[in-house]
C-alpha positions as CSV (number, residue, x, y, z in Angstrom):
1,M,0.0,0.0,0.0
2,N,1.5,3.4,-1.0
3,E,1.3,6.7,0.9
4,L,-1.6,8.0,-1.3
5,E,-3.7,4.9,-0.6
6,I,-3.0,5.3,3.1
7,D,-4.0,8.9,3.1
8,H,-7.2,8.0,1.2
9,L,-8.2,5.3,3.8
10,F,-7.4,7.7,6.7
11,S,-9.6,10.4,5.1
12,E,-12.4,7.9,4.7
13,A,-12.2,6.9,8.3
14,L,-12.2,10.5,9.5
15,A,-15.2,11.2,7.3
16,E,-17.2,8.8,9.5
17,I,-16.5,10.6,12.8
18,A,-19.0,13.2,14.0
19,V,-17.7,13.8,17.6
20,T,-14.4,12.9,19.4
21,Q,-14.1,13.7,23.0
22,I,-11.1,13.2,25.3
23,I,-12.3,12.1,28.7
24,R,-10.4,14.3,31.1
25,P,-9.6,13.5,33.7
26,A,-9.8,9.9,32.5
27,A,-12.6,7.7,34.0
28,I,-11.2,4.7,36.0
29,L,-13.1,1.4,36.5
30,S,-12.2,-0.4,39.6
31,E,-11.4,-4.2,39.4
32,D,-15.0,-5.1,40.4
33,A,-16.6,-2.6,38.0
34,A,-14.2,-3.6,35.2
35,K,-15.3,-7.3,35.6
36,K,-19.0,-6.3,35.4
37,V,-18.6,-4.2,32.3
38,L,-16.4,-6.8,30.5
39,A,-18.8,-9.6,31.4
40,A,-21.7,-7.5,30.0
41,L,-19.9,-6.6,26.8
42,T,-19.0,-10.2,26.2
43,A,-22.6,-11.3,26.8
44,R,-23.7,-8.6,24.3
45,D,-21.1,-9.4,21.6
46,A,-22.1,-8.1,18.2
47,R,-21.0,-11.4,16.6
48,A,-23.6,-13.3,18.7
49,S,-26.8,-11.3,18.6
50,G,-25.5,-8.3,20.6
51,T,-24.4,-4.8,19.7
52,W,-20.9,-4.5,21.3
53,N,-17.5,-5.5,19.9
54,S,-14.8,-5.2,22.5
55,S,-11.1,-5.6,22.5
56,P,-8.4,-4.6,25.0
57,S,-8.1,-1.1,23.3
58,V,-11.6,-0.2,22.1
59,W,-15.2,-1.0,22.8
60,E,-17.4,-0.4,19.7
61,R,-21.2,0.0,19.8
62,Y,-23.2,-1.0,16.7
63,D,-26.8,-0.4,15.8
64,R,-27.5,-4.1,15.4
65,S,-25.7,-7.5,15.5
66,W,-23.1,-8.3,12.9
67,D,-24.2,-10.3,9.8
68,G,-21.4,-12.8,10.4
69,P,-18.7,-13.7,12.9
70,H,-15.9,-11.8,11.2
71,A,-17.3,-8.6,9.8
72,P,-20.1,-6.1,10.6
73,G,-21.8,-6.4,7.3
74,S,-24.8,-4.1,7.3
75,A,-24.4,-3.2,11.0
76,K,-23.2,0.4,11.5
77,M,-21.0,1.6,14.3
78,M,-22.7,4.1,16.5
79,G,-19.5,5.0,18.4
80,S,-16.5,3.7,20.2
81,I,-14.8,4.0,23.6
82,S,-11.0,3.9,23.8
83,V,-9.7,2.1,26.9
84,V,-6.5,0.8,28.5
85,Y,-6.6,-2.4,30.5
86,D,-4.5,-2.8,33.7
87,S,-4.2,1.0,34.1
88,P,-3.6,2.8,36.4
89,R,-3.4,-0.5,38.4
90,R,-3.7,-4.1,37.5
91,Y,-7.2,-5.2,36.7
92,Q,-8.5,-1.6,36.4
93,I,-9.5,0.0,33.2
94,T,-8.9,3.6,32.1
95,I,-11.4,5.2,29.7
96,Y,-9.8,8.1,27.9
97,R,-11.6,8.9,24.7
98,A,-15.1,8.4,23.1
99,I,-16.0,8.8,19.4
100,I,-19.5,9.1,18.0
101,T,-19.9,8.3,14.3
102,I,-22.0,10.4,11.9
103,H,-24.5,7.5,11.9
104,G,-24.6,7.4,15.7
105,H,-24.9,11.2,15.8
106,D,-27.8,11.0,13.4
107,Q,-29.5,8.5,15.6
108,G,-29.2,10.8,18.7
109,W,-26.1,9.3,20.3
110,E,-23.8,11.5,22.3
111,V,-20.5,10.8,24.2
112,G,-22.4,10.7,27.4
113,T,-25.1,8.2,26.2
114,L,-22.4,5.9,24.7
115,C,-20.3,5.9,27.9
116,D,-23.3,5.6,30.2
117,E,-24.5,2.5,28.4
118,A,-21.2,0.7,28.9
119,L,-20.6,2.0,32.4
120,G,-24.2,1.3,33.3
121,F,-23.4,-2.4,33.3
122,A,-21.5,-1.7,36.5
123,G,-24.1,0.7,37.9
124,L,-22.0,3.8,36.9
125,S,-22.3,6.7,34.5
126,L,-19.7,9.0,33.1
127,L,-20.7,11.5,35.7
128,T,-20.4,9.1,38.6
129,C,-17.4,7.1,37.5
130,P,-14.2,7.7,39.5
131,R,-11.6,9.8,37.8
132,A,-7.8,9.7,37.4
133,D,-5.8,11.9,39.7
134,L,-4.3,14.7,37.8
135,T,-1.0,16.0,39.1
136,N,0.8,19.2,38.1
137,P,3.6,18.6,35.5
138,P,7.1,19.3,36.7
139,P,8.4,22.8,36.1
140,V,10.1,23.3,32.7
141,F,12.9,25.3,34.2
142,P,13.5,24.1,37.8
143,K,14.6,26.7,40.3
144,H,18.0,26.2,41.7
């Protein structure tokens, strides 16, 4: 694949995004909450009559189940949630970004509704989920 083809694919991918929001400070799922959310996402897998496709880096919400086990087919992505497993501690999950597609936006989805659906499996919402501690960065020019 040459650089022009890569630029074209990247442009097509960006054309599908309506809203991107960095979750700051990042939302942190405790070990217990992470287990509940992951179990619920697995039980609602888009490849098996559900609407979620999850991996260790992203949780994707579709408007319907996939047509087959390997590709979405006619199912359209509503949005995705970017996550990091085992962060900031082992068995915890950090949620740091959410994306709503144009299709999802047209269907009335927002970052809050997407995150709230996933977090709701653990009895949380984006507003009630614990957040990462933000510390001040070190000074650029330390005083001597």
